[in-house]
C-alpha positions in Angstrom: -64.0 40.2 -102.1 -65.2 41.1 -98.6 -66.9 37.7 -98.5 -63.6 35.9 -99.2 -61.7 38.1 -96.7 -64.4 37.4 -94.1 -64.0 33.8 -94.8 -60.3 34.0 -94.3 -60.6 35.9 -91.0 -63.1 33.4 -89.8 -60.9 30.6 -90.9 -58.1 32.4 -88.7 -60.2 32.7 -85.8 -61.2 29.2 -86.1 -57.5 28.3 -86.1 -56.7 30.5 -83.2 -59.4 29.1 -81.3 -58.3 25.6 -82.1 -54.7 26.5 -81.0 -55.8 28.3 -77.9 -57.8 25.2 -76.9 -54.8 23.2 -77.5 -52.6 25.6 -75.5 -55.3 25.4 -72.6 -55.2 21.5 -72.7 -51.4 21.7 -72.6 -51.5 24.1 -69.7 -54.0 21.9 -67.9 -51.8 19.0 -68.4 -48.9 20.8 -67.0 -50.8 22.0 -64.0 -51.8 18.4 -63.4 -48.1 17.5 -63.7 -47.1 20.3 -61.3 -49.8 19.2 -58.6 -48.5 15.5 -59.0 -44.9 16.9 -58.3 -46.1 18.9 -55.5 -47.6 15.9 -54.1 -44.6 13.8 -54.6 -42.6 16.6 -52.9 -44.9 16.7 -50.0 -44.5 12.8 -49.6 -40.7 13.0 -49.9 -40.6 15.8 -47.1 -42.8 13.6 -45.1 -40.4 10.6 -45.4 -37.4 13.0 -44.8 -38.9 14.2 -41.6 -39.7 10.7 -40.6 -36.1 9.6 -41.4 -34.8 12.6 -39.5 -37.0 11.4 -36.5 -35.6 8.0 -37.0 -32.0 9.2 -37.1 -32.5 11.1 -34.0 -33.8 8.1 -32.3 -30.9 6.0 -33.5 -28.5 8.5 -32.3 -30.0 8.5 -28.9 -29.9 4.9 -28.8 -26.1 4.9 -30.1 -25.5 7.1 -27.3 -27.0 4.9 -24.7 -25.3 1.9 -26.1 -22.0 3.8 -26.1 -22.6 4.6 -22.3 -23.4 0.9 -21.8 -20.2 0.0 -23.6 -18.1 2.3 -21.6 -19.7 0.9 -18.4 -19.1 -2.6 -19.5 -15.4 -1.7 -20.4 -14.9 -0.4 -16.9 -16.3 -3.5 -15.5 -14.0 -5.5 -17.8 -11.1 -3.6 -16.8 -12.0 -4.1 -13.1 -12.3 -7.9 -13.7 -8.8 -7.9 -15.6 -7.2 -6.4 -12.6 -8.8 -8.8 -10.2 -7.5 -11.6 -12.5 -4.1 -10.2 -12.6 -4.0 -10.0 -8.6 -5.2 -13.7 -8.5 -2.6 -14.8 -11.0 -0.1 -13.0 -8.9 -1.4 -14.5 -5.7 -1.3 -18.1 -7.5 2.4 -17.4 -8.7 3.4 -16.6 -5.1 1.6 -19.8 -3.9 3.3 -21.8 -6.6 6.7 -20.4 -5.4 5.8 -21.3 -1.9 4.8 -24.7 -2.9 8.0 -25.4 -4.8 9.9 -24.2 -1.8 7.9 -26.5 0.4 8.4 -29.4 -2.0 12.0 -28.8 -1.9 12.3 -28.8 1.8 10.1 -32.0 1.9 12.6 -33.7 -0.4 15.5 -32.7 1.9 13.6 -33.9 4.9 12.8 -37.3 3.1 16.5 -37.6 2.6 17.2 -36.8 6.2 14.7 -39.5 7.3 16.6 -42.0 5.0 19.9 -40.9 6.7 18.4 -41.3 10.4 17.1 -44.8 9.4 20.7 -45.7 8.7 21.9 -44.2 11.9 21.7 -47.3 14.1 23.6 -49.6 11.5 26.2 -47.0 11.1 26.6 -46.5 14.8 27.2 -50.2 15.4 29.8 -50.2 12.4 31.5 -47.1 13.6 31.4 -47.6 17.6 34.9 -47.5 18.6 36.4 -46.2 15.4 37.4 -42.7 14.4 34.9 -41.0 12.1 36.6 -39.3 9.0 33.3 -38.1 7.4 30.3 -37.2 9.3 26.8 -37.6 8.1 25.5 -34.3 6.5 29.1 -33.2 5.7 29.3 -31.1 2.5 32.0 -32.6 0.2 31.6 -30.1 -2.6 29.4 -27.3 -3.9 29.1 -24.9 -6.8 26.8 -22.4 -8.1 25.3 -23.3 -11.3 23.0 -21.7 -13.9 22.5 -23.9 -17.0 20.9 -22.3 -20.1 22.1 -25.2 -22.4 20.7 -28.3 -21.2 23.4 -30.4 -22.9 25.9 -28.9 -20.4 24.0 -29.7 -17.2 25.2 -33.2 -17.0 28.9 -32.4 -17.3 28.5 -29.6 -14.8 27.1 -32.2 -12.5 29.8 -34.7 -13.1 32.5 -32.0 -12.3 30.8 -31.4 -9.0 30.7 -35.1 -8.2 34.4 -35.2 -9.2 35.3 -32.4 -6.7 33.3 -34.3 -4.0 35.2 -37.6 -4.8 38.5 -35.8 -4.4 37.3 -34.6 -1.0 36.6 -38.1 0.0 39.7 -39.4 -1.2 41.7 -36.9 0.7 39.8 -37.7 4.0 39.5 -41.4 3.8 42.8 -42.5 2.1 46.5 -41.5 1.9 46.2 -41.2 -1.9 46.7 -38.0 -3.7 43.3 -36.9 -4.8 44.6 -35.2 -8.0 46.4 -38.4 -9.2 44.1 -41.0 -8.0 41.2 -42.6 -10.1 39.7 -44.2 -7.2 35.9 -43.7 -7.3 34.4 -43.4 -3.7 31.4 -41.3 -4.1 28.1 -43.0 -5.0 25.1 -41.2 -6.0 21.7 -42.7 -7.4 20.4 -42.0 -10.7 17.2 -40.7 -9.0 19.3 -38.0 -7.3 21.1 -37.0 -10.6 17.6 -36.9 -12.3 16.4 -34.6 -9.5 19.2 -32.2 -10.0 18.7 -31.9 -13.8 15.0 -31.3 -13.3 15.9 -28.4 -11.0 18.4 -26.9 -13.2 16.2 -27.1 -16.2 14.4 -23.7 -15.5 17.7 -22.0 -16.2 17.8 -20.1 -12.8 20.9 -19.9 -10.6 21.3 -22.6 -8.0 23.7 -23.7 -5.6 24.4 -27.6 -5.7 25.8 -29.2 -2.5 27.1 -32.7 -2.5 26.4 -34.2 1.1 27.3 -37.3 2.8 24.4 -39.7 3.5 26.1 -41.3 6.6 29.3 -41.5 8.9 32.3 -43.1 7.3 35.7 -44.2 8.7 39.0 -44.2 6.9 39.4 -47.0 4.4 35.7 -47.1 3.4 35.3 -47.0 -0.4 31.4 -46.8 -0.7 30.4 -43.2 0.2 26.7 -42.7 -0.3 25.8 -39.0 -1.0 22.9 -36.9 -2.1 22.5 -33.5 -3.6 20.8 -30.5 -2.0 19.7 -28.0 -4.9 18.7 -24.6 -3.5 18.4 -20.9 -5.1 21.6 -18.9 -5.2 20.0 -16.0 -3.6 21.5 -12.8 -2.5 22.2 -13.1 1.3 24.0 -9.8 2.1 24.1 -6.4 0.1 27.2 -4.2 -0.2 27.5 -2.4 3.1 25.6 -4.6 5.3 27.0 -4.9 8.7 27.6 -8.6 9.4 28.9 -8.4 13.2 30.2 -5.8 15.6 32.0 -5.8 19.0 32.0 -3.0 21.6 35.5 -2.3 23.4 35.7 -0.9 26.7 38.4 1.7 26.3 38.8 2.4 30.0 39.6 -1.1 31.2 40.8 -2.5 27.7 44.3 -3.2 26.8 46.1 -4.5 23.6 45.6 -8.2 24.4 41.8 -7.5 25.1 41.7 -5.8 21.6 43.1 -9.0 20.0 40.4 -11.0 21.7 37.7 -8.5 20.6 39.0 -8.9 17.0 39.0 -12.6 17.3 35.5 -12.4 18.6 34.4 -10.1 15.8 35.8 -12.5 13.1 34.1 -15.6 14.8 30.7 -13.9 15.1 31.0 -12.8 11.4 31.5 -16.3 10.3 28.7 -17.8 12.5 26.3 -15.3 11.3 27.4 -15.8 7.7 27.0 -19.5 7.8 23.7 -19.3 9.7 22.4 -17.0 6.9 23.4 -19.7 4.3 26.6 -18.5 2.8 28.5 -21.6 1.6 31.7 -20.2 0.3 34.8 -18.6 1.9 34.6 -15.9 4.3 37.7 -13.6 3.9 38.8 -10.1 5.0 39.5 -8.1 1.9 41.1 -9.8 -1.0 41.7 -12.9 1.3 45.4 -12.3 1.8 46.7 -12.7 5.3 48.7 -9.5 4.9 45.3 -7.7 4.7 44.2 -8.8 8.1 47.8 -8.2 9.6 47.8 -4.7 8.4 44.5 -4.0 10.2 45.9 -5.6 13.4 49.0 -3.3 13.0 46.8 -0.4 12.8 45.0 -1.5 15.9 48.4 -1.8 17.9 49.7 1.6 16.6 46.5 3.7 17.1 47.0 6.6 19.5 43.7 5.7 21.3 41.6 2.5 21.4 38.5 2.4 19.1 35.2 1.9 20.8 33.8 -0.5 18.4 34.9 -2.8 15.6 32.6 -3.7 12.7 32.7 -6.3 10.1 31.0 -5.0 6.8 30.2 -6.9 3.6 32.2 -5.4 0.7 30.1 -6.6 -2.2 26.7 -8.0 -2.9 27.0 -11.6 -1.6 25.1 -14.7 -2.8 24.7 -18.2 -1.1 27.6 -19.6 -3.1 30.0 -16.8 -1.6 32.6 -15.9 -1.1 31.8 -13.3 1.5 34.4 -10.5 1.4 34.6 -8.4 4.7 36.0 -5.0 5.4 37.0 -4.5 9.1 36.1 -1.0 10.4 37.4 0.6 13.8 35.2 3.4 15.1 35.3 6.0 17.7 32.5 8.5 18.6 30.5 6.9 15.8 33.2 7.8 13.1 35.5 5.5 11.2 39.2 6.2 12.4 40.5 3.3 10.1 39.6 0.3 8.1 41.0 -2.8 6.3 
């Protein structure tokens, strides 16, 4: 019995040893795997450290590139500003060039007129001139946005010019006559159309190309097209005259008023106003009322002024307000 139990114990010991040995082998394998994992971890940490270093370098490079880009943006903005300035200069030069071209065209027309002068002189010697060279027969302010309406507008101005010529050269009623005196070349009409094509506001004048006597029926004209620009602002002083209150009398006051009106008209025409020049609403009673105030004033004013009532363009009309001042203050006005 003891031998059997001894053999059983021996067998158990052997099985335990075998199992222990197997556990030792498994432990050794686990340790080996753990060591391998640790090695992989070390390798990955090294790679991570390397990547972090590379990331820092890239961030530094990006920062440098951002600074460079900001510098380039500033340089580009400066260049854009310079380009804008150059473009503005070019636009100004183009405007000046267009103005000079317009003046050149007008001068060429004047040369053509002068070339005809001698012949006109021979024809007109001893005869009364009814239409002078350079006389404006008609004018109008035009701003054509629809080009289909440009030619009818030009025809209308030429019709007005023809009526003026009929009134000055014949005994016919311009409103009833179908006589066509005014002649203009197709080239001139094309120039007007080209000028009006930009849609801006222009003054078109129909001007005689020579001297003509009554009875002539072939009146050559050309067109002068110029921008309808603001000439005077509301409140601008057009002219003024001083009055000597010590030596002056009522008749002298009337003469000074006449001088004021003449000076106003002269300055307005010289400034380029083509339309009417009127006092107030243009009614004669407006001027007469101002004269009445002058005559009934207790004391003579020291100065008379003519003031623009509204913003006035080349095409006119120029509306004037007459003002009487004493001690620098307005005592009455039209």
